C-alpha positions as a Markdown table, in Angstrom:
| # | Residue | x | y | z |
|---|---|---|---|---|
| 1 | Met | -14.9 | -36.9 | 2.0 |
| 2 | Pro | -13.2 | -34.6 | 4.6 |
| 3 | Ala | -14.9 | -31.5 | 5.5 |
| 4 | Ala | -12.3 | -29.3 | 4.2 |
| 5 | Leu | -12.9 | -30.6 | 0.9 |
| 6 | Asp | -16.6 | -28.9 | 1.2 |
| 7 | Ala | -16.2 | -26.0 | 2.6 |
| 8 | Pro | -13.4 | -23.4 | 3.8 |
| 9 | Met | -12.2 | -23.7 | 7.3 |
| 10 | Arg | -13.4 | -20.9 | 9.7 |
| 11 | Leu | -11.3 | -19.0 | 12.4 |
| 12 | Asp | -12.8 | -19.4 | 15.9 |
| 13 | Glu | -13.1 | -16.2 | 16.3 |
| 14 | Ser | -13.3 | -16.5 | 20.0 |
| 15 | Ala | -10.0 | -17.5 | 20.2 |
| 16 | Ala | -8.2 | -15.7 | 17.2 |
| 17 | Pro | -5.6 | -13.1 | 18.0 |
| 18 | Ala | -6.2 | -9.8 | 17.4 |
| 19 | Pro | -5.7 | -9.0 | 13.6 |
| 20 | Tyr | -2.6 | -7.7 | 12.6 |
| 21 | Arg | -2.1 | -3.9 | 11.1 |
| 22 | Pro | 0.3 | -4.2 | 8.2 |
| 23 | Pro | 2.7 | -1.3 | 7.5 |
| 24 | Met | 1.7 | 1.7 | 5.8 |
| 25 | Pro | 2.4 | 5.5 | 5.8 |
| 26 | Thr | 0.2 | 7.5 | 8.1 |
| 27 | Pro | -1.9 | 9.6 | 6.6 |
| 28 | Ala | -1.6 | 13.5 | 7.1 |
| 29 | Asn | -4.7 | 15.2 | 8.5 |
| 30 | Gln | -3.8 | 18.5 | 6.6 |
| 31 | Pro | -2.9 | 19.4 | 3.0 |
| 32 | Leu | 1.1 | 19.1 | 2.3 |
| 33 | Pro | 2.8 | 22.2 | 1.9 |
| 34 | Pro | 4.0 | 22.8 | -1.8 |
| 35 | Trp | 7.6 | 21.5 | -1.0 |
| 36 | Arg | 6.4 | 18.5 | 0.7 |
| 37 | Leu | 4.1 | 17.6 | -1.8 |
| 38 | Leu | 6.6 | 17.9 | -4.6 |
| 39 | Trp | 9.0 | 15.6 | -2.5 |
| 40 | Ala | 6.3 | 12.9 | -2.2 |
| 41 | Val | 5.6 | 13.1 | -5.9 |
| 42 | Leu | 9.1 | 12.7 | -7.1 |
| 43 | Phe | 10.2 | 10.0 | -4.3 |
| 44 | Asn | 7.3 | 8.1 | -2.8 |
| 45 | Pro | 3.5 | 8.8 | -4.0 |
| 46 | Leu | 2.1 | 7.2 | -0.9 |
| 47 | His | 2.8 | 10.2 | 1.2 |
| 48 | Val | 0.5 | 12.6 | -1.1 |
| 49 | Trp | -2.6 | 10.9 | 0.6 |
| 50 | Arg | -4.5 | 12.3 | 3.5 |
| 51 | Ala | -6.6 | 11.3 | 5.8 |
| 52 | Gln | -9.8 | 12.9 | 4.1 |
| 53 | His | -8.7 | 10.8 | 0.9 |
| 54 | Phe | -9.7 | 7.7 | 2.9 |
| 55 | Glu | -13.1 | 9.0 | 4.4 |
| 56 | Asp | -14.7 | 10.7 | 1.5 |
| 57 | Pro | -15.8 | 9.3 | -1.6 |
| 58 | Leu | -14.9 | 12.5 | -3.9 |
| 59 | Val | -12.3 | 14.8 | -3.0 |
| 60 | Val | -11.3 | 18.0 | -5.3 |
| 61 | Glu | -7.7 | 18.8 | -4.9 |
| 62 | Arg | -6.3 | 22.2 | -5.7 |
| 63 | Thr | -2.6 | 21.6 | -6.2 |
| 64 | Pro | 0.4 | 23.4 | -7.9 |
| 65 | Met | -0.1 | 20.7 | -10.7 |
| 66 | Gly | -3.6 | 21.8 | -10.8 |
| 67 | Thr | -7.1 | 20.4 | -10.0 |
| 68 | Arg | -7.8 | 16.8 | -9.4 |
| 69 | Leu | -10.4 | 14.8 | -8.6 |
| 70 | Val | -10.1 | 11.8 | -6.1 |
| 71 | Ile | -12.7 | 9.2 | -6.5 |
| 72 | Ser | -13.4 | 6.3 | -4.1 |
| 73 | Asp | -17.3 | 6.0 | -5.0 |
| 74 | Pro | -17.8 | 2.6 | -6.9 |
| 75 | Ala | -20.6 | 3.8 | -8.9 |
| 76 | Leu | -18.7 | 6.6 | -10.2 |
| 77 | Ile | -15.7 | 4.7 | -10.9 |
| 78 | Lys | -17.8 | 2.5 | -12.7 |
| 79 | Trp | -19.1 | 5.5 | -14.9 |
| 80 | Ile | -15.5 | 6.4 | -15.6 |
| 81 | Leu | -13.7 | 3.1 | -16.6 |
| 82 | Val | -16.8 | 1.0 | -17.9 |
| 83 | Asp | -19.8 | 3.1 | -18.5 |
| 84 | Asn | -18.7 | 6.3 | -20.2 |
| 85 | His | -14.6 | 5.4 | -21.0 |
| 86 | Gln | -14.5 | 6.9 | -24.1 |
| 87 | Asn | -14.8 | 10.1 | -22.3 |
| 88 | Tyr | -11.7 | 9.3 | -19.9 |
| 89 | Val | -8.3 | 8.6 | -21.5 |
| 90 | Arg | -5.1 | 8.4 | -19.4 |
| 91 | Asp | -3.9 | 11.6 | -18.2 |
| 92 | Asn | -0.3 | 12.6 | -19.5 |
| 93 | Leu | 1.6 | 12.0 | -16.6 |
| 94 | Gln | 0.5 | 8.5 | -16.9 |
| 95 | Arg | 0.9 | 8.1 | -20.5 |
| 96 | Arg | 4.7 | 9.1 | -20.2 |
| 97 | Leu | 5.2 | 6.8 | -17.2 |
| 98 | Leu | 4.1 | 3.8 | -18.9 |
| 99 | His | 5.5 | 4.6 | -22.5 |
| 100 | Arg | 9.0 | 4.9 | -20.6 |
| 101 | Val | 8.4 | 1.5 | -18.8 |
| 102 | Thr | 6.5 | -0.5 | -21.5 |
| 103 | Gly | 7.3 | 1.3 | -24.6 |
| 104 | Gln | 4.6 | 1.1 | -27.4 |
| 105 | Ser | 3.2 | -2.5 | -26.1 |
| 106 | Leu | -0.2 | -3.4 | -25.1 |
| 107 | Phe | 0.0 | -1.7 | -21.9 |
| 108 | Ser | 0.7 | 1.7 | -23.3 |
| 109 | Ala | -1.2 | 1.7 | -26.8 |
| 110 | Gln | -3.9 | 3.7 | -27.5 |
| 111 | Gly | -7.0 | 3.1 | -30.2 |
| 112 | Glu | -6.5 | 0.9 | -33.3 |
| 113 | Ala | -2.9 | -0.1 | -32.4 |
| 114 | Trp | -4.4 | -1.2 | -28.8 |
| 115 | Gln | -7.2 | -2.9 | -30.4 |
| 116 | Leu | -5.0 | -5.0 | -32.8 |
| 117 | Gln | -2.8 | -5.9 | -30.2 |
| 118 | Arg | -5.6 | -7.0 | -27.5 |
| 119 | Lys | -6.7 | -9.1 | -30.1 |
| 120 | Leu | -3.4 | -10.9 | -31.0 |
| 121 | Leu | -2.6 | -11.6 | -27.3 |
| 122 | Ala | -6.1 | -12.5 | -26.0 |
| 123 | Pro | -5.9 | -16.2 | -27.1 |
| 124 | His | -3.1 | -16.9 | -24.9 |
| 125 | Phe | -4.3 | -15.7 | -21.8 |
| 126 | Ala | -7.9 | -17.1 | -22.5 |
| 127 | Ala | -9.0 | -19.4 | -19.2 |
| 128 | Lys | -8.4 | -22.4 | -21.3 |
| 129 | Ser | -4.7 | -21.7 | -22.6 |
| 130 | Val | -4.2 | -20.2 | -18.7 |
| 131 | Glu | -5.1 | -24.1 | -17.6 |
| 132 | Thr | -2.6 | -25.4 | -19.8 |
| 133 | Tyr | 0.2 | -23.5 | -17.9 |
| 134 | Leu | -0.7 | -24.9 | -15.0 |
| 135 | Pro | 1.8 | -28.0 | -14.8 |
| 136 | Ala | 4.5 | -25.3 | -15.7 |
| 137 | Met | 3.5 | -23.4 | -12.9 |
| 138 | Ala | 4.0 | -26.6 | -10.6 |
| 139 | Ser | 6.9 | -27.6 | -11.8 |
| 140 | Val | 8.5 | -24.0 | -11.2 |
| 141 | Ala | 7.2 | -24.0 | -8.0 |
| 142 | Asp | 8.9 | -27.7 | -7.0 |
| 143 | Ala | 12.0 | -26.5 | -8.2 |
| 144 | Ala | 11.9 | -23.3 | -5.9 |
| 145 | Val | 10.8 | -25.4 | -2.9 |
| 146 | Gly | 14.1 | -27.6 | -3.4 |
| 147 | Arg | 16.1 | -24.4 | -4.0 |
| 148 | Leu | 15.3 | -23.0 | -0.7 |
| 149 | Arg | 15.6 | -26.0 | 1.3 |
| 150 | Arg | 19.1 | -26.0 | 0.3 |
| 151 | Gln | 19.6 | -22.6 | 1.2 |
| 152 | Gly | 19.2 | -23.7 | 4.5 |
| 153 | Asp | 19.0 | -20.9 | 7.2 |
| 154 | Thr | 20.4 | -18.1 | 5.2 |
| 155 | Pro | 18.3 | -15.3 | 5.0 |
| 156 | Phe | 17.3 | -13.5 | 1.4 |
| 157 | Asp | 15.6 | -11.0 | -0.2 |
| 158 | Ile | 12.1 | -12.4 | -0.4 |
| 159 | Arg | 10.8 | -9.8 | -3.3 |
| 160 | Gln | 13.9 | -10.7 | -5.3 |
| 161 | Glu | 13.4 | -14.3 | -5.0 |
| 162 | Met | 9.6 | -14.4 | -5.9 |
| 163 | Trp | 10.6 | -12.0 | -8.7 |
| 164 | Arg | 12.8 | -14.9 | -9.9 |
| 165 | Leu | 10.2 | -17.5 | -9.4 |
| 166 | Ser | 7.7 | -15.4 | -11.7 |
| 167 | Val | 10.5 | -14.8 | -14.3 |
| 168 | Glu | 10.8 | -18.6 | -14.5 |
| 169 | Val | 7.1 | -19.1 | -14.9 |
| 170 | Ile | 7.1 | -16.6 | -18.2 |
| 171 | Glu | 9.9 | -18.1 | -19.4 |
| 172 | Arg | 7.7 | -21.7 | -19.2 |
| 173 | Thr | 4.4 | -20.5 | -20.2 |
| 174 | Leu | 4.9 | -17.7 | -23.1 |
| 175 | Phe | 8.6 | -18.4 | -24.1 |
| 176 | Pro | 8.8 | -21.9 | -24.4 |
| 177 | Asp | 12.1 | -22.0 | -26.0 |
| 178 | Gly | 13.6 | -20.2 | -23.2 |
| 179 | Ile | 14.6 | -16.6 | -22.8 |
| 180 | Gly | 18.5 | -17.4 | -22.6 |
| 181 | Glu | 19.5 | -15.8 | -19.1 |
| 182 | Ser | 19.1 | -17.0 | -15.6 |
| 183 | Ala | 15.8 | -16.0 | -14.2 |
| 184 | Ala | 17.8 | -14.7 | -11.0 |
| 185 | Asp | 19.7 | -12.0 | -13.5 |
| 186 | Ile | 16.8 | -11.0 | -15.1 |
| 187 | Ala | 15.0 | -10.3 | -11.7 |
| 188 | Ala | 18.0 | -8.1 | -10.8 |
| 189 | Asn | 17.9 | -6.3 | -14.0 |
| 190 | Leu | 14.0 | -5.8 | -14.1 |
| 191 | Asn | 14.5 | -4.6 | -10.4 |
| 192 | His | 17.2 | -1.9 | -11.4 |
| 193 | Phe | 15.3 | -0.8 | -14.6 |
| 194 | Ala | 12.1 | -0.4 | -12.4 |
| 195 | His | 13.9 | 1.9 | -9.7 |
| 196 | Ala | 15.3 | 3.7 | -12.8 |
| 197 | Tyr | 12.4 | 4.4 | -15.1 |
| 198 | Gly | 9.4 | 4.0 | -13.1 |
| 199 | His | 9.6 | 7.1 | -10.8 |
| 200 | Val | 8.3 | 10.4 | -11.9 |
| 201 | Glu | 11.0 | 12.9 | -12.7 |
| 202 | Met | 11.2 | 16.8 | -12.5 |
| 203 | Gly | 11.0 | 16.8 | -16.4 |
| 204 | Asp | 7.7 | 14.7 | -16.4 |
| 205 | Leu | 5.8 | 17.3 | -14.2 |
| 206 | Leu | 7.2 | 20.4 | -16.1 |
| 207 | Gly | 6.3 | 19.0 | -19.6 |
| 208 | Leu | 9.7 | 18.7 | -20.9 |
| 209 | Pro | 10.4 | 16.5 | -24.1 |
| 210 | Ala | 10.3 | 12.6 | -22.5 |
| 211 | Ala | 13.5 | 12.1 | -24.4 |
| 212 | Ile | 15.5 | 13.9 | -21.9 |
| 213 | Pro | 16.5 | 11.8 | -19.3 |
| 214 | Gly | 16.4 | 12.6 | -15.4 |
| 215 | Leu | 19.0 | 11.4 | -12.9 |
| 216 | Arg | 17.6 | 8.0 | -12.1 |
| 217 | Arg | 17.8 | 7.1 | -16.0 |
| 218 | Leu | 21.0 | 8.3 | -16.6 |
| 219 | Ile | 22.0 | 5.9 | -13.6 |
| 220 | Gly | 20.0 | 3.2 | -15.0 |
| 221 | Trp | 20.9 | 3.4 | -18.6 |
| 222 | Arg | 22.6 | 0.0 | -18.5 |
| 223 | Ala | 19.7 | -1.8 | -17.2 |
| 224 | Gly | 17.1 | -0.2 | -20.0 |
| 225 | Gln | 19.9 | -1.4 | -22.6 |
| 226 | Arg | 20.1 | -4.8 | -21.2 |
| 227 | Val | 16.0 | -4.8 | -21.1 |
| 228 | Arg | 16.0 | -3.7 | -25.0 |
| 229 | Gln | 18.7 | -6.0 | -26.0 |
| 230 | Arg | 16.9 | -9.1 | -24.7 |
| 231 | Ala | 13.5 | -8.2 | -26.6 |
| 232 | Arg | 15.6 | -8.0 | -30.0 |
| 233 | Arg | 17.6 | -11.1 | -29.4 |
| 234 | Leu | 14.4 | -13.1 | -28.7 |
| 235 | Leu | 12.6 | -11.4 | -31.6 |
| 236 | Ala | 15.4 | -12.4 | -33.7 |
| 237 | Ala | 15.4 | -15.8 | -32.6 |
| 238 | Ala | 11.5 | -16.4 | -33.2 |
| 239 | Lys | 11.9 | -15.1 | -36.9 |
| 240 | Ala | 15.1 | -17.2 | -37.5 |
| 241 | Ala | 13.1 | -20.4 | -36.2 |
| 242 | Gly | 9.8 | -19.3 | -38.1 |
| 243 | Pro | 6.2 | -20.1 | -36.7 |
| 244 | Thr | 6.2 | -23.2 | -34.5 |
| 245 | Pro | 4.2 | -24.6 | -31.7 |
| 246 | Arg | 6.7 | -23.4 | -29.3 |
| 247 | Ser | 6.9 | -19.6 | -30.7 |
| 248 | Gly | 4.4 | -18.9 | -27.9 |
| 249 | Phe | 2.9 | -15.5 | -28.2 |
| 250 | Leu | 5.3 | -13.9 | -30.9 |
| 251 | Ser | 4.1 | -15.9 | -33.5 |
| 252 | Pro | 1.0 | -14.1 | -34.1 |
| 253 | Leu | 2.7 | -11.0 | -33.5 |
| 254 | Ile | 5.2 | -11.6 | -36.2 |
| 255 | Ala | 2.5 | -12.9 | -38.5 |
| 256 | Ala | 0.1 | -10.2 | -37.7 |
| 257 | Arg | -0.8 | -7.5 | -40.5 |
| 258 | His | -2.5 | -4.2 | -40.1 |
| 259 | Pro | -6.0 | -4.4 | -41.1 |
| 260 | Ser | -6.0 | -1.3 | -43.1 |
| 261 | Thr | -2.6 | -1.1 | -44.4 |
| 262 | Gly | -1.5 | -4.9 | -44.7 |
| 263 | Ala | 1.6 | -3.8 | -43.0 |
| 264 | Pro | 3.4 | -6.1 | -40.6 |
| 265 | Leu | 3.7 | -4.8 | -36.8 |
| 266 | Asp | 7.0 | -2.8 | -36.5 |
| 267 | Asp | 9.7 | -4.7 | -34.8 |
| 268 | Arg | 9.7 | -1.9 | -31.9 |
| 269 | Ile | 5.9 | -2.9 | -31.2 |
| 270 | Ile | 7.2 | -6.5 | -30.8 |
| 271 | Glu | 9.9 | -5.8 | -29.0 |
| 272 | Asp | 8.2 | -3.8 | -26.6 |
| 273 | Asn | 5.5 | -6.4 | -25.9 |
| 274 | Ile | 8.1 | -8.8 | -25.2 |
| 275 | Ser | 9.9 | -6.5 | -22.9 |
| 276 | Ala | 6.4 | -6.0 | -21.0 |
| 277 | Met | 5.3 | -9.8 | -20.7 |
| 278 | Ile | 8.8 | -10.4 | -19.0 |
| 279 | Gly | 9.1 | -7.5 | -16.9 |
| 280 | Ala | 4.9 | -6.5 | -15.8 |
| 281 | Gly | 3.9 | -9.9 | -16.2 |
| 282 | Ser | 6.5 | -11.2 | -13.6 |
| 283 | Asp | 6.2 | -7.8 | -11.2 |
| 284 | Thr | 2.5 | -8.5 | -10.5 |
| 285 | Ala | 2.7 | -11.8 | -9.0 |
| 286 | Ser | 5.8 | -11.6 | -7.5 |
| 287 | Val | 5.0 | -8.2 | -5.7 |
| 288 | Ala | 1.6 | -10.5 | -4.5 |
| 289 | Leu | 3.7 | -13.5 | -3.6 |
| 290 | Ala | 6.5 | -11.6 | -1.2 |
| 291 | Trp | 3.7 | -9.5 | 0.6 |
| 292 | Ser | 1.7 | -12.5 | 1.2 |
| 293 | Leu | 4.6 | -14.7 | 2.7 |
| 294 | Phe | 5.3 | -11.5 | 4.8 |
| 295 | Leu | 1.9 | -11.2 | 5.6 |
| 296 | Leu | 1.6 | -14.8 | 6.8 |
| 297 | Ala | 5.1 | -14.6 | 8.8 |
| 298 | Gln | 3.4 | -11.8 | 10.7 |
| 299 | Val | 0.0 | -13.7 | 11.5 |
| 300 | Pro | 0.2 | -17.5 | 12.7 |
| 301 | His | -3.4 | -18.3 | 13.1 |
| 302 | Val | -3.9 | -17.6 | 9.4 |
| 303 | Arg | -1.0 | -19.1 | 8.3 |
| 304 | Ala | -1.8 | -22.4 | 10.1 |
| 305 | Leu | -5.3 | -22.1 | 8.2 |
| 306 | Val | -3.7 | -22.4 | 4.9 |
| 307 | Glu | -1.2 | -24.8 | 5.9 |
| 308 | Ala | -3.8 | -27.0 | 6.9 |
| 309 | Glu | -6.2 | -26.4 | 3.7 |
| 310 | Val | -2.9 | -27.4 | 1.6 |
| 311 | Asp | -2.1 | -30.3 | 3.9 |
| 312 | Thr | -5.5 | -31.5 | 3.3 |
| 313 | Leu | -5.9 | -31.1 | -0.5 |
| 314 | Leu | -2.5 | -31.1 | -2.2 |
| 315 | Thr | -1.6 | -34.5 | -2.9 |
| 316 | Pro | 2.1 | -35.6 | -4.3 |
| 317 | Ala | 0.8 | -34.3 | -7.7 |
| 318 | Gly | 0.7 | -31.1 | -5.9 |
| 319 | Val | -1.6 | -28.0 | -7.2 |
| 320 | Thr | -3.7 | -29.5 | -10.4 |
| 321 | Ala | -6.8 | -28.6 | -12.0 |
| 322 | Asp | -8.9 | -30.6 | -9.7 |
| 323 | Asn | -7.8 | -28.8 | -6.6 |
| 324 | Leu | -6.6 | -25.2 | -7.4 |
| 325 | Gly | -10.4 | -24.2 | -7.0 |
| 326 | Lys | -10.5 | -25.6 | -3.6 |
| 327 | Leu | -7.6 | -23.8 | -2.1 |
| 328 | Val | -10.1 | -21.0 | -0.8 |
| 329 | Trp | -7.9 | -19.8 | 2.0 |
| 330 | Thr | -4.7 | -19.6 | -0.4 |
| 331 | Arg | -6.8 | -17.6 | -2.4 |
| 332 | Ala | -8.0 | -15.0 | 0.1 |
| 333 | Val | -4.8 | -14.4 | 1.2 |
| 334 | Ile | -3.8 | -13.5 | -2.3 |
| 335 | Glu | -6.8 | -11.2 | -2.9 |
| 336 | Glu | -6.5 | -9.7 | 0.7 |
| 337 | Thr | -2.6 | -8.9 | 0.1 |
| 338 | Met | -3.7 | -7.5 | -3.3 |
| 339 | Arg | -6.1 | -5.3 | -1.4 |
| 340 | Leu | -3.6 | -3.7 | 0.9 |
| 341 | Tyr | -0.5 | -3.6 | -1.7 |
| 342 | Pro | -2.4 | -3.3 | -5.1 |
| 343 | Pro | -0.2 | -4.3 | -7.9 |
| 344 | Ala | -1.3 | -0.7 | -9.5 |
| 345 | Pro | -1.7 | 1.8 | -6.8 |
| 346 | Met | -3.0 | 4.6 | -9.0 |
| 347 | Ile | -5.1 | 4.8 | -12.0 |
| 348 | Gly | -5.0 | 8.7 | -13.7 |
| 349 | Arg | -7.9 | 9.8 | -16.3 |
| 350 | Val | -8.3 | 12.6 | -18.1 |
| 351 | Ser | -11.5 | 14.0 | -19.5 |
| 352 | Leu | -12.4 | 14.8 | -23.0 |
| 353 | Lys | -15.6 | 16.6 | -22.5 |
| 354 | Asp | -17.8 | 18.0 | -19.7 |
| 355 | Asp | -19.5 | 15.4 | -17.4 |
| 356 | Val | -21.4 | 15.7 | -14.1 |
| 357 | Leu | -19.9 | 13.7 | -11.3 |
| 358 | Gly | -21.2 | 13.4 | -7.8 |
| 359 | Gly | -24.0 | 16.0 | -8.9 |
| 360 | Arg | -21.7 | 18.6 | -10.1 |
| 361 | Pro | -20.5 | 19.5 | -13.2 |
| 362 | Tyr | -16.5 | 19.4 | -14.4 |
| 363 | Pro | -15.2 | 20.9 | -17.6 |
| 364 | Ala | -13.3 | 18.8 | -20.4 |
| 365 | Gly | -9.6 | 18.4 | -19.3 |
| 366 | Thr | -10.6 | 17.3 | -15.1 |
| 367 | Thr | -8.0 | 15.2 | -14.1 |
| 368 | Ile | -9.4 | 11.9 | -12.4 |
| 369 | Leu | -7.2 | 9.9 | -10.0 |
| 370 | Ile | -8.6 | 6.4 | -8.6 |
| 371 | Ala | -6.2 | 4.9 | -6.7 |
| 372 | Pro | -6.5 | 1.3 | -5.4 |
| 373 | Trp | -4.3 | 2.2 | -2.5 |
| 374 | Val | -6.5 | 4.6 | -1.2 |
| 375 | Leu | -9.8 | 2.7 | -2.4 |
| 376 | His | -9.1 | -0.5 | -1.1 |
| 377 | Arg | -8.5 | 1.4 | 2.5 |
| 378 | His | -11.6 | 3.3 | 2.3 |
| 379 | Arg | -13.4 | 3.9 | 5.8 |
| 380 | Arg | -16.9 | 3.9 | 4.0 |
| 381 | Leu | -16.2 | 0.5 | 1.9 |
| 382 | Trp | -14.4 | -1.9 | 4.1 |
| 383 | Arg | -14.8 | -3.0 | 8.0 |
| 384 | Asp | -11.3 | -2.6 | 9.7 |
| 385 | Ala | -9.9 | -1.3 | 6.4 |
| 386 | Asp | -6.1 | -1.2 | 7.5 |
| 387 | Leu | -6.3 | -4.8 | 9.0 |
| 388 | Phe | -5.1 | -8.0 | 7.5 |
| 389 | Ile | -8.1 | -10.1 | 7.3 |
| 390 | Pro | -8.3 | -12.6 | 4.4 |
| 391 | Glu | -11.7 | -14.2 | 5.5 |
| 392 | Arg | -13.2 | -10.9 | 3.9 |
| 393 | Phe | -12.7 | -13.2 | 0.6 |
| 394 | Leu | -13.7 | -16.6 | 1.7 |
| 395 | Pro | -16.9 | -17.8 | -0.3 |
| 396 | Gly | -20.1 | -16.1 | 1.2 |
| 397 | Gln | -18.2 | -13.2 | 2.1 |
| 398 | Arg | -16.5 | -12.1 | -1.0 |
| 399 | Glu | -19.6 | -11.8 | -2.7 |
| 400 | Gln | -20.7 | -8.9 | -0.3 |
| 401 | Ile | -17.8 | -6.9 | -1.7 |
| 402 | Pro | -18.7 | -4.1 | -4.3 |
| 403 | Arg | -17.5 | -4.9 | -7.7 |
| 404 | Tyr | -15.9 | -1.3 | -8.4 |
| 405 | Ala | -14.3 | -1.4 | -4.5 |
| 406 | Tyr | -12.0 | -3.6 | -5.6 |
| 407 | Leu | -9.7 | -3.1 | -8.3 |
| 408 | Pro | -6.5 | -5.4 | -8.0 |
| 409 | Phe | -6.6 | -5.6 | -11.8 |
| 410 | Gly | -8.1 | -2.4 | -12.9 |
| 411 | Ala | -11.7 | -2.4 | -14.8 |
| 412 | Gly | -13.3 | -1.7 | -17.8 |
| 413 | Pro | -11.9 | -2.2 | -21.6 |
| 414 | Arg | -8.3 | -2.0 | -20.4 |
| 415 | Ile | -8.9 | -4.5 | -17.4 |
| 416 | Cys | -5.4 | -6.2 | -17.3 |
| 417 | Leu | -5.4 | -9.2 | -19.9 |
| 418 | Gly | -2.9 | -11.3 | -17.5 |
| 419 | Met | -5.3 | -11.3 | -14.9 |
| 420 | Gly | -6.1 | -15.0 | -14.8 |
| 421 | Leu | -2.7 | -16.1 | -15.2 |
| 422 | Ala | -1.5 | -14.0 | -12.4 |
| 423 | Met | -4.0 | -15.1 | -9.9 |
| 424 | Gln | -3.4 | -18.9 | -11.1 |
| 425 | Glu | 0.2 | -18.5 | -10.6 |
| 426 | Ala | 0.0 | -16.7 | -7.2 |
| 427 | Val | -2.4 | -19.3 | -5.9 |
| 428 | Thr | -0.2 | -22.2 | -7.0 |
| 429 | Leu | 3.1 | -21.0 | -6.2 |
| 430 | Leu | 2.0 | -19.7 | -2.8 |
| 431 | Ala | 0.3 | -23.1 | -2.1 |
| 432 | Thr | 3.3 | -25.2 | -3.1 |
| 433 | Leu | 5.5 | -23.2 | -1.2 |
| 434 | Val | 3.5 | -23.3 | 2.0 |
| 435 | Lys | 3.0 | -26.9 | 2.0 |
| 436 | Glu | 6.9 | -27.6 | 2.4 |
| 437 | Leu | 8.0 | -24.3 | 3.7 |
| 438 | Arg | 7.5 | -22.2 | 6.6 |
| 439 | Phe | 9.1 | -18.6 | 6.0 |
| 440 | Glu | 10.1 | -16.3 | 8.9 |
| 441 | Cys | 11.2 | -12.7 | 8.9 |
| 442 | Ala | 15.0 | -12.4 | 9.5 |
| 443 | Asp | 15.2 | -8.9 | 10.8 |
| 444 | Ala | 13.7 | -6.9 | 13.0 |
| 445 | His | 14.1 | -3.2 | 11.7 |
| 446 | Pro | 10.5 | -1.8 | 10.5 |
| 447 | Val | 9.0 | -2.0 | 7.5 |
| 448 | His | 8.8 | 0.8 | 5.1 |
| 449 | Leu | 6.7 | 1.2 | 1.9 |
| 450 | Arg | 7.8 | 2.8 | -1.7 |
| 451 | His | 5.5 | 3.3 | -4.4 |
| 452 | Cys | 7.4 | 2.8 | -7.8 |
| 453 | Met | 5.1 | 1.3 | -10.3 |
| 454 | Thr | 4.2 | -1.3 | -7.8 |
| 455 | Leu | 4.7 | -1.4 | -4.2 |
| 456 | His | 8.3 | -2.1 | -2.6 |
| 457 | Ala | 9.6 | -2.3 | 0.8 |
| 458 | Asp | 12.4 | -0.1 | 1.7 |
| 459 | Pro | 14.7 | -1.6 | 2.9 |
| 460 | Ala | 14.5 | -5.1 | 1.3 |
| 461 | Ile | 12.6 | -7.5 | 3.5 |
| 462 | Arg | 14.7 | -10.1 | 4.4 |
| 463 | Met | 13.5 | -13.9 | 5.1 |
| 464 | Arg | 14.4 | -17.6 | 6.1 |
| 465 | Val | 12.8 | -20.6 | 5.4 |
| 466 | Arg | 12.7 | -23.7 | 7.5 |
| 467 | Ala | 11.0 | -26.9 | 6.2 |
| 468 | Arg | 8.0 | -28.2 | 7.5 |
| 469 | His | 8.3 | -31.6 | 7.1 |
| 470 | Ala | 11.5 | -34.1 | 7.5 |
């Protein structure tokens, strides 16, 4: 058996080029003046972070919007998100944003409503179910290879192309009867929707009624209407067809009854879950894939190791249950990418009761910010925190990472239900694409980051592909 199947290939550190520093904003050394802080919150929250946030485990922030604790201590994070999670609920700003984007779905539901929805949806994201989705994922990846080959040397928006692939995976796995629109059109609609609804608005900061739209939402009204109409159409079709093996996750939601009242779930709740599964479900994997391909294009020696791995392990059958777990370099690239560009850059909580954090008492109502964007680049937790070093996630090294220093999918009871599906999808698509194609950046302009629910490049990153094999 080749050695590559037994142990991951290693870099020759004496010959390897200097590690690559991916794009990120330069943190300020001093607190931002109020007008710049407001600008950052409204237009790009990545700019609110200062150098101190990346160096101290607990930072007390006193701003015009109130006092906040920025926490990057894994032990305190465990206390807040796991051990004492009942005392820490989502803060008002995060609740408003999530409700605006995901409605009354599992992503934003609270209490008994959240427990019921999670119980109904969990079987579709269990390990055994996710494994059955692998052939569909591989099929989507194969079709993408063919489509990109035919595109030739024409540059394309890598983020939008990966979003299209992720929508196709969601359709093949969670909506077996189809969605009824092209994946490219859905991806474009979701992109417009995210930029219209995913930003903090002045009304959010002033506490105005959530129904009052800001300028972005007024401009993006049609995108929001299309998201709503799609969900209504899919729910109506599922109800008309009745429960079938191809109903995906909709059958249990339609058949569900409230444990106390016996009433069915409100149609709006089911529609919101449809929209959230298509939108948030495709967003996470597509962001990870787009940034992974960008980073591999910048670091040829890591790309060569991934190419060698997939050339050795993937048979003509592609990614299978037998070789998926052996793609350690491919998975390490995905995980390092999500460290540098986490799917959820910010987690906000507010305390219900007084508590002691870091040896100091804090009253009820204290706002807690746990920012994976900061945590994943924290100087006390990561060696060469700003550099792209995927080998830190290889077997033997990954185990040294503190559990609560790495939160791409959150932690505690509200950890992302689709974590397993997203990781399997990202590894499968990346391995298949790298096996057949080589991605290169088509533009030389600097890459700037923008935080809008997830992390986007502004302007968009354009890439082109070349076939690796005749």
